[in-house]
N, C-alpha and C positions, 0 to 999 in steps of 0.2 A: 249156414251164415244169416243172422241177425238181420231182422228185413231192414232197418235204418241204416246197416252197411250197404246192402242193396242197392237202397233206393241213392245213397250218396254216393256210389260207384256210377249208377246212372246218371245222376248229376255233373259227373266230373267229365262224363263219355259227352254229355248231350253240350256243356259249355264248350269241348273242344271242337264240337261240329259246328257248332254256333257261329263260333269266332273266324267260320270260314279256312281251318286248319287241315281239314279231312272231309270226304263226303260222308263217310262212315267209320266208327270205330266198336270193335267188341272186346269184351271182357271177360275172360273167365277166372273164377277165382275157386281154389279149391281149399277147404280146411278139413281135415280127415277124410272121410268119406263123403263127405258134404259137398257137392257141386253146384255154382251158381253161374249162369251165361246172362249177361247183358250187352243189349246191342241199340246203337244211337245212329241214326241218319240211314245214309244207303250206299250201296257200291257204288254208283256213279255218280258226278256232279249232277247230272240229269234228273237222279230222284226216279230213275225208272226202272233200278235193279235192285232188289232188296240184298240186304247182308244178311248172311244167314250162319248158325252152328258151322256148317260144314264147308263155308266159303274158302277156297285154297290160296294161301296166302302167299308171296313171295318173304321169306323170312329174312333173307340177308346173312348180316353175319351171326346169326342165332345159329346157323350152321355148325360155327367152329365148335359149340360144347359138344355138339354131337359128334362132329370128328373124332375130338379130343377123346372122349368116351370109347371109341373103337379103336385108337390109338392103344389107349390103356388096357384092351383085350388082348392085341398083341404083345405087349410088354409082360402080362401075366404068364403066356404062353412060352415068355424067355424067344419070341420070334424077333423081338425088336428089346435092346436093351435101352433105360433111362438116360443111363449117361454113356453109352457107346457111341462113338462115330457114327454118323449116317453116311460116309463115304461109299461104304459097303454098297449100298443101296442108290447113292446120289453122288457117283464120281465127278459129277458138274461141280460141286459145292467141296472137294477137296483142295486141300491147301491155298485156304483163302489170304488175300491180303485184306488189310484194313487201313483206312484211311488216317491220315497221323491228327488230321480235326475235321470238322464238319464242312468247314468253307476249302478244303485243300483240293488241289487239281485230281482230278482219278488216278493218275501215277503216281502220285506222294502218299507211298502207304508203308506199311510195315508188316511183317508176316504177323498172323493169329498167333497168340498164344497157346489156342486150345482147337481142336476141330469143333464143327459144329456136333451137338448131339440132340436126342430127340428130346430131355429135359427142355433143351435151348428153344424149340420149335414148340411146345406146348405151352410155355411161358413166356414168349414173343421177345425171347433175348439172346436171339442166335447170332441179332448184328445186323439186319436190314429189315426195312418196312416202310410205311407212309414216312414222309416229311412233312409232319406238321412242324409250323414255324420255321422252316429252313431257309426259306426265300428263294432265291435265285441259284442255289448251289450248284458247283460243276456237276455233282453225281447228281442231284435232282435230275438235271438236264439231260446228261446221260442218260438214265433211267427212263425218262420220257418219251426218247428217240428210240429207246430199245422197245418202248411199248412193255414195260415189266411193271409199270407200277398200276394196279386194276383198282378201277373204282367199281360203282355199281354193277353187277353183272349183266351183260347182253348174252345171252346164249350162243345166238347166231353169230356174234362178231367176236370169235376166238382164235387162237393158235391152238395146236396140240399141247398138252402139257411136257411133252418132251421138246417143243421147240421154244417154249416159253422158259424153262428150266435152264437151255442151254443158252440163252440169252444174259438171262439173270446171272449166270456162271461166271460170264464175262465182267460183271461189276465187281469191284470192292467191297466189302463190308463197312459200314458206318462206324461199328464200335468194336471192341471184342467181343469173343461171345461170353453171354453171362454178364456184360457190365453195363448194358444199357438196354432198354427198352423202348420197341417200335413195333406199330400195329400192322395186322392185317397179312403181309406179305408171307409170312412165316405160315399162316393158315393153307396156303395155296401149295407151299413146299411140303406142309405135314401129309396133304390131300395125295401127292405123287409118291412120297415115302410109302404110306400104306399101300397104293394100289403096287407098288413094286416088291415089297415085303411079301405082302399076301397072294402076289401072283394072280390079282383080279382086278378088274376095271375098278375104281372107288364106288361107282354107283351100286354095281353086283356086291361087292364087300359091304358095303352100309346096309343094303337090302335083307342080306343072310345074317349078319351078325348084329343088326340094330331093329331095323323096319320091321322084318317080320316077326322076331321075338316077342317084340313091344305091340303088334299089332298096330303100327302106324302104316296104316293102310292107303293114305295121301299124299306122304313124303317120297319125296324124290326130286332129280334133278330135272326132269319134265313131266308134262302134265298129258296123259292119255287122250286119245279123242273123247272118249264116252264122258270124260269129266272136265272139259274144255269151258263150258257153261257155268262153271263155277270159280272161274277166274276172274275176279272184277279188273277194271283198270288200275292202274300204278300212277300217281301222279306227284309232280315234282312244282315247287313254288316258282313263278317267274321272279327273278329277283329286280325288274323293272317294274312290274305293276302289281306284283302280289298274288295274281290270280293262280290258279290252278292249272299246268299244262301235264298233257297226255306223257308220261314218262313209257308206257308199255299199254297196249291197248285192253290187253285181255282177251278172255273167250279164243275165238278161232284167228284174232291176229296178233294172240301174246306172241313173243319171241320162247316163250318156256313151251310151247307146242311141240315140240323135237328133240331129240337128245342133244345136248351140248357136244362141239367138239373137245371143249375143256370144262368138263365139271368143276366148278370152284368151290373147294374147301374153305375158302373164307367167305363166302355169301352166296351160293347158288342154287339151294335148295327152296322147296317150296313145300308147305305144312297147313297144317289145321289145327285148330285149337285143341281140339280132343288129342291129335297126335302129340303134340307139344306138352299135353297133361300128361299121356302115359311116360313121356322121357323124364318128366318131372319126377314123377312118383318113383321112378328106377333110381333116381339120385336121393330120392329123399328118403329110400325105402334102405339107403346103402349099397345098391346093387342088385337088389331082388326084385323079379317081377314074373308074376305066372307061374309061382312056386321055383322059379330057377333063377340062380344065381350068373347073371349075366359079367358081372365086376366084382370082386371083392371088396367089403368094408373098406379094409385099406387103402386101396386104389381110388374110391370114391373121396374118402376122408383125404388124402391127397389132393386131389381134383380141386376140393372144393374148400382148399387152405390157402392162404396166402404162401406164395413159394417163391417171392421176389427177395434176391438178396439185396442188401442195402445198394451198392454199386448201382444195381440195375433201376431201383427206385429213385435213385438220386440222379439218374441219366436218361429217365422216363422223356418220352416227347409224345405230347397227348395234349386232350383239350385242359386249359388253364385249371388247377387246383384238383384235378379229378384224382390223384393221388394221395391226395391229403385226409380223405377219407373212404379210401379203397385199396384193396391190393388185388394180386394177380395168381390165380391158380392154375391150373392146367385146363386153360382153352375159357377159360369164364373170369368174370369179377368176383369178388369178395369184398365185403365190408365187415366192420371190428365186430359188427354184432353177430356174424356169422351167416347173415343172407347170401346168397350168391345166384348168378345168373347173367344174362348178357341181353344185350340191345340190337336191333337191326336198322341200318341205313334206310331201307325202305318203310320204315314206321311200325316196326315190331317189338316187344320186350317182353322177355320171361324173365321171372325170379322166383326163387324158392327162400321161405324163412322156417328154417327148421324149428327154431323156438316156439313158435307158434302152429306148426305145423300147415304153412299156408303155400301156395302155390299159385302166384299172379302172373296172369297171361296177358297182355295188351296187344291189340292186333289192327292196324290201319294200313292204308296203301299209297302212302304221302312219305317221300324221300327225305329224311333230315334225320340226325341221331336223335334219339329220344333220352340219352343220358343226360341226367339234371336239367330236362327241359319241365315244363310247369304241369304237363299231362302225365309226366312220370310219377314225380312229386306228390302231385295231389291226390294221384290213385293209390300209394303206399301209404300216404298219411290217412287215408279212411282206412286201410286195411290194419294199420297200427293200432289204430283207436282202441 
């Protein structure tokens, strides 16, 4: 990567840190076989712990593309069909009812026109998710009471996957399968589907099919004791005073020090810059890694191409304006230029640009979506220059 670009990347990170947005930030940029890492700031607000290339980050929703890739592996083996009902594996979701409108009472429903499929889960169009802009709708209140709307994951504070899905199955869908787009919840359903269809715990399945073949040695739902010193604190911003508060203390105090009761496919993984680079290279190469085809080119092409039908795009509920210049493939966002990837709500971002053979990874530990924020825009503006 040209020296001027590396300097500019450092400037972008430094400005973000100097603005008090996070104690430190790491960027990894890969172009072809050339990899550059830039680090600004430190791992904690006190400035006592260094941020390093092998720092283990909570990657939040960047978990979703990894799980989606694993789902496509099962689809290639005909163990799951993209357009087959998931009822066999997820009977809790059989015979769905759908609200007549967003604001309807939860018993004011009509039958679902079609069953939920793997395709629906991969594209966030299965009928339920986080209630962006829904106000105090009756279904939102009911979902909160049943504790099915997962926020940033706290591994020790969760029910079993089966119990969570049982409660979710008590609620109607917000829209007909395939006719709307709602974020996050479908990814957790997808994780349960993979576990049941594979006959393995989700973390075991991902380890065998994704992490081990790619050499992702620091990725998982928990951090072993010998690596806890590489887990930095995670922060959130106090909405009253604006200062950074500790969300998770990191190291030996981290909630990620033990296996969670519920490994969240929507946001539970930890990883490192180099592990994420390995996953990015898998997708950039069309599914090949270490002389082995983990996915077919056809599956990767489908995963990284906009899959949203017009009705789903028209009825999408997310950040205003997002779908004006983004589409959604299988487990990740795509742009008209062909760039694809996703961001994590705990301060992480991962995108691949096939046109320039570039993989860009941004890592902090400060909660708040990076989508369309100044840091994200400035980072890619430098890489696109």
